[in-house]
C-alpha positions as CSV (number, residue, x, y, z in Angstrom):
1,M,-0.3,0.1,0.3
2,T,0.9,3.7,-0.2
3,T,2.6,5.7,2.3
4,K,0.7,8.9,0.5
5,R,-2.6,8.9,0.7
6,H,-4.5,10.0,-2.5
7,K,-7.3,13.0,-2.3
8,I,-10.3,10.3,-3.4
9,P,-9.2,6.7,-1.4
10,R,-8.2,3.8,-3.7
11,L,-9.2,0.4,-3.3
12,G,-7.7,-2.0,-4.8
13,L,-9.8,-5.3,-5.0
14,T,-8.5,-8.7,-5.2
15,G,-8.5,-12.4,-4.6
16,G,-7.7,-16.1,-6.1
17,I,-9.7,-17.6,-9.3
18,G,-13.6,-18.4,-8.4
19,S,-13.3,-16.3,-4.9
20,G,-16.2,-13.7,-5.8
21,K,-14.4,-10.5,-5.9
22,S,-16.0,-9.7,-8.9
23,T,-19.7,-9.7,-6.8
24,A,-17.5,-7.7,-4.5
25,L,-16.7,-5.1,-6.8
26,A,-20.5,-5.3,-8.3
27,Y,-21.6,-4.5,-4.8
28,L,-18.8,-1.5,-4.2
29,H,-20.5,0.2,-7.1
30,E,-23.7,-0.3,-5.8
31,L,-22.4,2.1,-2.7
32,G,-21.0,4.5,-4.6
33,A,-17.7,3.7,-5.2
34,A,-16.2,4.3,-9.2
35,V,-14.9,1.0,-10.4
36,I,-13.0,-0.3,-12.9
37,S,-11.8,-4.0,-13.5
38,S,-8.1,-5.2,-14.6
39,D,-9.9,-8.0,-17.1
40,D,-12.1,-5.6,-18.8
41,V,-8.6,-3.4,-19.2
42,V,-6.5,-7.0,-20.3
43,H,-9.7,-7.7,-22.8
44,E,-9.0,-4.2,-24.2
45,L,-5.5,-4.6,-24.7
46,Y,-5.9,-7.9,-26.7
47,A,-8.0,-5.9,-29.4
48,R,-4.7,-3.8,-29.6
49,E,-2.9,-4.2,-32.7
50,D,0.9,-3.9,-30.8
51,I,-0.3,-6.5,-28.1
52,V,-1.5,-9.0,-30.9
53,A,1.3,-8.5,-33.1
54,A,3.7,-9.1,-30.4
55,I,1.5,-12.5,-29.3
56,R,1.5,-13.6,-33.1
57,E,5.4,-13.8,-33.3
58,R,5.9,-15.1,-30.1
59,Y,3.1,-18.1,-30.5
60,G,2.1,-18.0,-33.9
61,E,-1.3,-18.3,-35.8
62,R,-2.1,-20.8,-33.5
63,V,-3.3,-18.5,-31.0
64,M,-5.0,-16.8,-33.6
65,A,-9.0,-16.9,-34.3
66,G,-11.4,-14.2,-36.4
67,G,-8.4,-11.6,-36.6
68,G,-7.5,-11.7,-32.7
69,V,-6.2,-13.6,-29.8
70,D,-7.8,-16.4,-28.5
71,R,-7.6,-16.0,-25.4
72,R,-8.6,-19.7,-24.4
73,V,-5.8,-21.1,-26.4
74,L,-3.1,-18.7,-25.2
75,G,-4.0,-19.8,-21.5
76,R,-3.2,-23.3,-22.1
77,I,0.0,-22.4,-23.2
78,V,0.9,-19.9,-20.6
79,F,-0.2,-21.8,-17.6
80,K,1.2,-24.7,-18.7
81,D,4.7,-22.9,-18.8
82,V,5.8,-20.5,-16.1
83,A,8.1,-18.8,-18.4
84,E,5.4,-17.9,-21.2
85,L,3.5,-16.9,-18.7
86,Q,5.8,-14.3,-17.0
87,W,6.3,-13.0,-20.7
88,L,3.2,-13.0,-21.5
89,E,2.3,-10.5,-17.8
90,G,5.5,-8.3,-18.8
91,L,3.5,-7.8,-22.0
92,L,0.3,-6.6,-20.5
93,H,0.7,-5.4,-17.1
94,P,2.8,-2.7,-17.4
95,H,-0.3,-1.4,-19.7
96,V,-2.9,-2.2,-17.1
97,R,-0.9,-0.4,-14.3
98,A,-0.9,2.5,-16.7
99,T,-4.3,2.6,-17.5
100,V,-6.0,1.8,-14.2
101,D,-3.3,5.1,-13.0
102,A,-5.2,6.9,-15.5
103,W,-8.3,6.3,-15.1
104,A,-8.1,6.8,-11.1
105,K,-6.4,10.4,-12.1
106,G,-9.4,11.1,-14.4
107,Q,-11.9,10.1,-11.4
108,L,-11.0,13.9,-9.6
109,K,-12.3,15.6,-12.7
110,A,-15.9,13.6,-12.5
111,R,-18.7,15.3,-11.7
112,P,-20.3,14.6,-9.1
113,R,-16.8,13.2,-8.1
114,P,-16.7,9.9,-6.4
115,A,-15.9,8.8,-2.6
116,L,-13.9,5.9,-3.4
117,I,-11.9,4.6,-6.2
118,A,-12.0,0.8,-6.6
119,A,-10.1,-1.6,-9.0
120,E,-10.4,-5.2,-9.2
121,V,-6.7,-6.9,-10.5
122,P,-6.6,-11.0,-9.5
123,L,-2.9,-10.4,-9.5
124,L,-2.4,-7.3,-7.3
125,F,0.2,-8.3,-5.0
126,E,2.1,-10.6,-7.7
127,T,3.0,-7.6,-10.0
128,G,3.4,-4.9,-7.5
129,M,0.4,-3.0,-7.9
130,S,-0.6,-3.4,-4.1
131,G,1.5,0.0,-4.0
132,V,-0.4,1.9,-5.7
133,F,-3.6,1.7,-3.5
134,D,-4.5,3.1,-0.2
135,Y,-6.5,0.4,0.9
136,V,-6.6,-3.6,-0.1
137,M,-9.2,-6.1,0.4
138,L,-8.9,-9.7,-0.2
139,I,-11.9,-11.6,-1.2
140,T,-10.9,-14.8,-0.3
141,A,-13.1,-18.6,-0.2
142,P,-12.4,-22.2,0.6
143,E,-10.8,-24.3,-2.1
144,D,-13.1,-26.7,-2.6
145,A,-15.8,-24.0,-3.0
146,R,-13.9,-22.5,-5.5
147,R,-13.3,-25.7,-7.7
148,R,-16.8,-26.0,-7.7
149,R,-17.5,-22.5,-9.2
150,L,-15.5,-22.8,-11.8
151,T,-16.1,-26.1,-13.0
152,A,-17.6,-25.1,-15.8
153,K,-14.7,-22.9,-16.9
154,L,-11.7,-25.0,-16.3
155,T,-10.7,-28.5,-15.8
156,E,-9.0,-29.9,-12.7
157,S,-5.7,-30.0,-13.9
158,E,-6.2,-26.3,-15.3
159,F,-7.3,-25.0,-11.8
160,T,-4.6,-26.9,-9.7
161,R,-2.0,-25.2,-12.8
162,R,-3.5,-21.4,-12.0
163,L,-3.7,-21.8,-8.5
164,A,-0.1,-23.2,-8.1
165,Q,0.7,-20.1,-10.2
166,Q,-0.7,-17.5,-7.5
167,M,0.8,-16.3,-4.5
168,P,-0.6,-18.4,-1.2
169,E,-3.9,-17.1,0.5
170,E,-2.1,-16.9,4.0
171,E,0.6,-14.0,2.5
172,K,-2.3,-12.5,0.8
173,V,-4.2,-12.0,4.1
174,A,-1.0,-10.7,5.6
175,R,-0.7,-8.1,3.6
176,S,-4.6,-7.3,3.2
177,D,-6.4,-4.1,5.1
178,F,-9.7,-5.7,4.6
179,V,-10.2,-9.7,4.2
180,F,-13.6,-11.7,3.8
181,V,-14.0,-15.4,3.6
182,N,-16.9,-16.5,0.8
183,T,-18.8,-19.5,1.6
184,G,-21.3,-18.0,-0.9
185,A,-23.8,-16.4,1.9
186,R,-23.6,-13.1,-0.5
187,K,-25.6,-10.8,1.8
188,A,-22.9,-11.8,4.5
189,L,-20.2,-10.2,1.8
190,R,-22.5,-7.8,1.1
191,D,-21.8,-6.1,4.5
192,F,-18.8,-7.0,4.7
193,V,-18.0,-4.8,1.8
194,Q,-20.5,-2.3,3.5
195,D,-18.9,-1.6,6.1
196,A,-15.2,-1.8,4.6
197,V,-16.1,1.0,2.8
198,A,-17.8,3.2,5.9
199,N,-14.2,2.4,7.9
200,I,-12.3,3.8,4.7
201,L,-14.5,6.8,4.3
202,A,-14.5,7.5,8.0
203,A,-10.6,7.7,8.1
204,A,-10.5,9.7,4.8
205,D,-13.0,12.3,7.3
206,T,-10.2,12.2,9.8
207,A,-7.3,12.7,7.8
208,E,-9.3,15.6,6.2
209,A,-10.1,17.1,9.1
210,A,-6.7,16.6,10.6
211,E,-5.2,18.1,7.7
212,A,-8.0,21.1,7.8
213,A,-6.9,21.6,11.9
214,A,-3.4,21.9,11.1
215,A,-3.6,24.2,8.1
216,A,-5.6,26.5,10.0
217,E,-3.0,26.3,13.2
218,A,0.0,26.7,10.8
219,A,-1.9,29.9,9.2
220,E,-2.6,31.5,12.6
221,A,1.1,31.1,13.3
222,G,2.7,33.0,11.0
223,G,-0.4,35.5,11.2
224,E,0.9,36.3,15.1
225,E,4.2,35.9,13.8
226,S,3.8,38.8,11.6
227,R,2.3,40.7,14.1
């Protein structure tokens, strides 16, 4: 997390595959936060000519479909080979970070200005992006529950490989400000998100009041010196 607070608090939302972080992002949006998903950013990157060209050069036409990148085929390749996954992340994540940062800065000009900014970044810690946020929220879940949620998308071996390539949940828990173990109860998740938002906004109000008091005190001291 950053040591310097932003004018609008920034919350990084993360969690392993199948944990329910997208649902948490939807609740954050319902509660008034401006939100962005890095998965959506990556989807847009796969449509960029320079990104498509770089992927085609490395993997050839086998990962192309309809003039674009076949993400499912590409996923099968990179999640079997750590070196290839690192290459792809090195290609995409600098753009993801720059896009999220530019979007967050743009929220300062939004009217009405949001009280909170939230970005869903699945590989928040793995890519070193935790440092650009004021707070980190982790949505985790028992491994068996995550397997069940992803049975329609991933085979057992694919799930196991992807799980092995992510940071251990215990380490993520230790590095997060807000942690929720998602067993499937949506009301509990929403209540957790609501409480976290309330805590963040209360801390922002307290910090703003302290800064205003310090500024007033400094101005008063300066006035006395000039007399």
